C-alpha positions as CSV (number, residue, x, y, z in Angstrom):
1,M,39.4,-119.8,59.6
2,T,43.1,-119.5,58.7
3,P,43.7,-121.1,55.3
4,T,46.1,-124.0,55.2
5,N,47.9,-125.8,52.4
6,T,45.4,-128.7,52.8
7,A,42.3,-126.5,52.6
8,K,40.0,-127.1,49.6
9,R,39.9,-123.9,47.5
10,F,36.6,-122.7,46.1
11,L,35.7,-119.7,43.9
12,L,32.3,-118.1,44.6
13,I,31.2,-115.6,41.9
14,S,28.0,-113.6,42.1
15,D,26.2,-111.4,39.7
16,F,25.1,-108.0,41.1
17,D,21.9,-106.5,39.6
18,Q,18.9,-108.3,41.2
19,T,21.3,-110.9,42.6
20,L,22.9,-108.9,45.4
21,S,20.4,-106.0,44.9
22,F,16.7,-105.7,44.4
23,H,16.7,-103.4,41.3
24,D,18.6,-103.0,38.1
25,S,21.3,-100.3,38.3
26,G,20.2,-99.0,34.9
27,L,16.7,-98.4,36.2
28,V,18.0,-96.5,39.3
29,L,20.2,-94.4,37.0
30,S,17.3,-93.6,34.7
31,E,15.1,-92.6,37.6
32,M,17.9,-90.3,38.8
33,L,18.1,-88.7,35.3
34,G,14.4,-88.4,35.0
35,L,14.1,-90.8,32.1
36,P,11.0,-93.0,32.5
37,D,11.4,-95.4,29.6
38,F,14.5,-97.3,30.4
39,L,12.8,-100.7,30.2
40,E,11.4,-99.9,26.8
41,R,14.8,-98.8,25.5
42,T,16.5,-102.0,26.8
43,A,13.7,-104.2,25.5
44,G,14.2,-102.6,22.1
45,L,17.9,-103.5,22.1
46,A,17.1,-107.0,23.2
47,D,14.6,-107.5,20.5
48,I,17.1,-106.7,17.7
49,H,19.9,-108.5,19.4
50,L,22.3,-105.6,18.9
51,V,24.3,-106.2,22.1
52,Q,24.9,-109.1,24.5
53,Q,22.2,-109.6,27.0
54,G,23.1,-107.6,30.1
55,A,25.1,-105.0,28.2
56,E,22.2,-102.8,27.2
57,L,23.0,-100.1,29.8
58,S,26.6,-99.9,28.5
59,Y,25.4,-99.4,25.0
60,L,23.0,-96.7,26.1
61,L,25.7,-94.9,28.0
62,L,27.9,-94.9,25.0
63,H,25.4,-94.1,22.2
64,D,22.1,-92.8,23.5
65,P,22.0,-89.0,23.6
66,D,19.9,-88.9,26.8
67,F,22.6,-91.1,28.6
68,R,25.6,-89.4,27.1
69,R,25.5,-86.8,29.9
70,V,26.4,-89.4,32.5
71,R,29.8,-89.0,34.2
72,R,31.7,-91.2,36.7
73,E,30.3,-89.3,39.6
74,H,26.7,-90.1,38.5
75,L,27.5,-93.8,38.6
76,F,29.0,-93.6,42.1
77,E,25.8,-91.8,43.2
78,V,23.7,-94.6,41.7
79,G,25.6,-97.1,43.8
80,K,24.7,-95.2,46.9
81,R,21.0,-95.5,46.0
82,I,21.0,-99.2,45.2
83,R,18.9,-101.3,47.7
84,L,21.0,-104.3,48.6
85,K,19.9,-107.7,49.9
86,K,20.5,-108.4,53.5
87,N,23.7,-109.8,55.1
88,I,26.1,-109.6,52.1
89,D,28.8,-108.7,54.7
90,A,27.8,-111.7,56.8
91,L,28.1,-114.0,53.8
92,S,31.7,-112.9,53.3
93,R,32.5,-113.6,57.0
94,M,30.8,-117.0,57.1
95,L,32.6,-118.2,54.0
96,T,35.8,-117.9,56.0
97,S,34.6,-120.1,58.8
98,I,33.8,-123.2,56.8
99,E,36.4,-125.7,58.2
100,G,38.7,-127.2,55.6
101,C,37.8,-124.8,52.9
102,E,39.1,-121.5,51.5
103,F,36.6,-119.3,49.5
104,D,37.6,-116.5,47.1
105,Y,34.5,-114.3,46.7
106,Y,34.1,-112.2,43.6
107,V,31.3,-110.1,42.0
108,V,31.2,-110.3,38.2
109,S,28.5,-108.2,36.5
110,A,27.7,-106.1,33.4
111,A,26.7,-103.3,35.7
112,P,29.2,-100.3,35.6
113,E,32.1,-101.0,37.9
114,E,31.7,-97.6,39.7
115,V,28.1,-98.5,40.6
116,I,29.1,-101.9,42.1
117,Q,32.1,-100.4,44.0
118,S,30.0,-97.7,45.5
119,A,27.1,-100.0,46.5
120,L,29.4,-102.6,48.0
121,A,31.9,-100.2,49.6
122,G,33.2,-101.7,52.8
123,I,31.6,-105.0,52.1
124,V,33.5,-106.4,49.0
125,D,37.1,-105.4,48.2
126,E,37.3,-103.3,45.0
127,N,39.9,-105.8,43.6
128,H,37.2,-108.5,43.8
129,I,34.7,-106.6,41.7
130,C,34.7,-107.1,37.9
131,G,32.1,-104.8,36.3
132,T,31.8,-102.9,33.0
133,R,34.8,-100.6,32.8
134,F,34.7,-97.4,30.7
135,R,37.4,-95.1,29.4
136,Y,36.6,-91.5,30.1
137,N,37.6,-88.3,28.4
138,Q,40.1,-86.5,30.7
139,L,38.8,-83.1,29.8
140,S,35.0,-83.5,29.5
141,G,34.6,-86.6,31.7
142,E,32.3,-88.2,29.2
143,I,32.5,-91.9,28.4
144,E,34.7,-92.4,25.3
145,S,34.7,-96.2,25.0
146,I,34.2,-99.5,26.8
147,V,37.3,-101.3,28.1
148,R,35.5,-104.4,29.3
149,V,31.9,-105.6,29.6
150,P,31.3,-108.9,31.5
151,A,28.0,-109.9,29.7
152,G,27.2,-113.0,27.8
153,Y,30.4,-114.7,26.6
154,G,32.3,-111.8,28.1
155,K,31.2,-113.0,31.5
156,V,32.5,-116.5,30.7
157,A,35.9,-115.0,29.8
158,V,36.1,-113.1,33.1
159,V,35.1,-116.2,35.1
160,E,37.7,-118.3,33.4
161,Q,40.4,-115.7,33.9
162,L,39.7,-115.7,37.6
163,R,39.6,-119.4,37.9
164,T,42.9,-119.8,36.1
165,S,44.7,-117.1,38.0
166,L,43.5,-118.4,41.3
167,E,44.2,-122.0,40.3
168,V,40.7,-123.3,41.2
169,S,39.5,-126.5,39.6
170,P,36.3,-126.1,37.6
171,D,34.2,-128.4,39.9
172,R,34.9,-126.0,42.8
173,V,33.5,-122.9,41.1
174,V,30.1,-121.6,42.3
175,Y,28.2,-119.1,40.3
176,V,25.1,-117.2,41.5
177,G,22.9,-115.3,39.1
178,D,19.4,-114.2,38.4
179,G,18.6,-113.7,34.7
180,S,19.1,-114.5,31.0
181,S,22.5,-112.7,30.9
182,D,23.8,-115.5,33.2
183,V,22.8,-118.4,30.8
184,H,26.1,-118.6,29.0
185,V,28.3,-118.8,32.1
186,M,25.9,-121.2,33.8
187,L,26.0,-123.6,30.8
188,H,29.8,-123.3,30.7
189,L,30.2,-124.2,34.4
190,N,27.6,-127.0,34.3
191,R,29.6,-128.6,31.6
192,L,32.7,-128.4,33.9
193,S,30.8,-129.8,36.9
194,G,30.7,-126.4,38.7
195,L,27.7,-125.4,40.9
196,T,25.3,-122.9,39.4
197,I,22.6,-121.3,41.6
198,A,19.7,-119.2,40.4
199,V,18.2,-116.6,42.8
200,S,15.1,-115.8,40.8
201,E,12.3,-117.6,39.0
202,N,13.4,-116.5,35.6
203,P,12.5,-119.4,33.4
204,Y,15.7,-119.0,31.3
205,I,18.0,-120.0,34.1
206,T,15.8,-122.1,36.5
207,E,15.9,-124.9,34.0
208,I,19.7,-124.5,33.7
209,A,20.9,-123.8,37.2
210,R,21.6,-126.9,39.3
211,R,19.9,-125.2,42.3
212,T,17.4,-122.3,42.7
213,V,17.0,-120.5,46.0
214,L,14.6,-117.6,46.6
215,S,15.2,-115.2,49.5
216,D,15.8,-111.5,50.2
217,D,18.9,-112.5,52.2
218,A,22.3,-113.0,50.6
219,L,23.1,-115.7,53.1
220,S,20.6,-118.0,51.5
221,V,23.0,-119.1,48.8
222,L,25.1,-120.8,51.5
223,I,22.5,-123.5,51.8
224,P,23.0,-125.1,48.3
225,I,26.8,-124.5,48.6
226,L,26.9,-126.4,51.9
227,E,24.6,-129.2,50.6
228,E,26.1,-129.7,47.1
229,S,29.8,-128.8,47.6
230,M,30.3,-129.8,51.3
231,G,27.8,-132.6,51.5
232,W,26.3,-131.3,54.7
233,T,23.0,-132.5,56.1
234,S,20.1,-130.3,57.0
235,S,20.8,-130.5,60.7
236,H,24.5,-129.6,60.1
237,I,23.5,-126.6,58.1
238,R,21.0,-125.4,60.7
239,A,23.6,-125.7,63.4
240,F,26.2,-123.8,61.3
241,F,23.7,-120.9,60.8
242,D,22.8,-121.0,64.5
243,S,26.5,-120.8,65.5
244,H,26.7,-117.5,63.6
245,G,23.6,-116.0,65.2
246,F,21.1,-116.9,62.4
247,A,18.1,-119.2,62.6
248,L,16.7,-120.9,59.5
249,R,13.1,-119.9,60.4
250,E,11.6,-121.0,57.1
251,W,13.2,-123.5,54.7
252,S,10.6,-124.7,52.2
253,K,12.6,-127.3,50.2
254,T,11.0,-128.2,47.0
255,R,12.7,-128.0,43.6
256,T,13.3,-124.4,44.6
257,D,14.6,-123.5,48.1
258,S,12.5,-120.7,49.7
259,V,14.4,-119.3,52.6
260,T,13.8,-116.8,55.4
261,L,16.5,-116.0,58.0
262,C,16.3,-114.0,61.2
263,P,18.7,-113.2,64.1
264,A,18.7,-116.1,66.5
265,A,17.7,-113.8,69.4
266,V,14.5,-113.0,67.6
267,E,13.7,-116.7,67.0
268,T,14.2,-117.4,70.7
269,A,11.9,-114.5,71.7
270,I,9.2,-115.8,69.3
271,A,9.5,-119.3,70.8
272,R,9.1,-117.9,74.3
273,E,6.0,-116.0,73.3
274,A,4.5,-119.1,71.8
275,T,4.8,-121.0,75.1
276,V,3.1,-118.3,77.2
């Protein structure tokens, strides 16, 4: 779709760890470093509320002796090892084909920016990635300080900066997240009539998010967007997916949407086998 002056402009913002990926980037980094107790360390920080939720890895990288050896190249390597959800690239393409709408797609996460850029290389433009940004020592390469960490209220600030700079009204902002670090931004957007989507059964956000959708496919978040923001019917949504080569094979719609997608060609083959 070629944007026009009459197109409705939307801002879609997604978290990264366990939203576009299956594992926390800090866990992948710890495994790469041979440190088995990452979850215990982050849990300890959470218990004493020393840092914003979601910023535990940044704190460890800056202060923990075992993590001080991490350099920029290690973070890029972690990104290459991250297991992503399916069809993130297809999500970007399909957003551009919704008639009468123009979507700006950004990733905002407390994960290190280098990790996200490496993991999403060729899928999401680096200029559309807002992660934790470090300042490095030019001689040693070690992390000297944190420039920005989009966690807790810091994530709210980044979202508002994007919304203001892109001139998108609050009710046309969609935020997708998975955990307790997304609570602040979801509460903020709910108050402004934005659309908030949870992609996990984390009790901290399922009671806050306007919609919850569970799937291993990044395309699944399009369903609540098309329903809530576009007002589309189920048949319209199914036809839209089909026109892009995807069939909504399973769509269990309760309070939480549970979705499985597959290539339309596979669905046709299954249907043929069923008639034999």
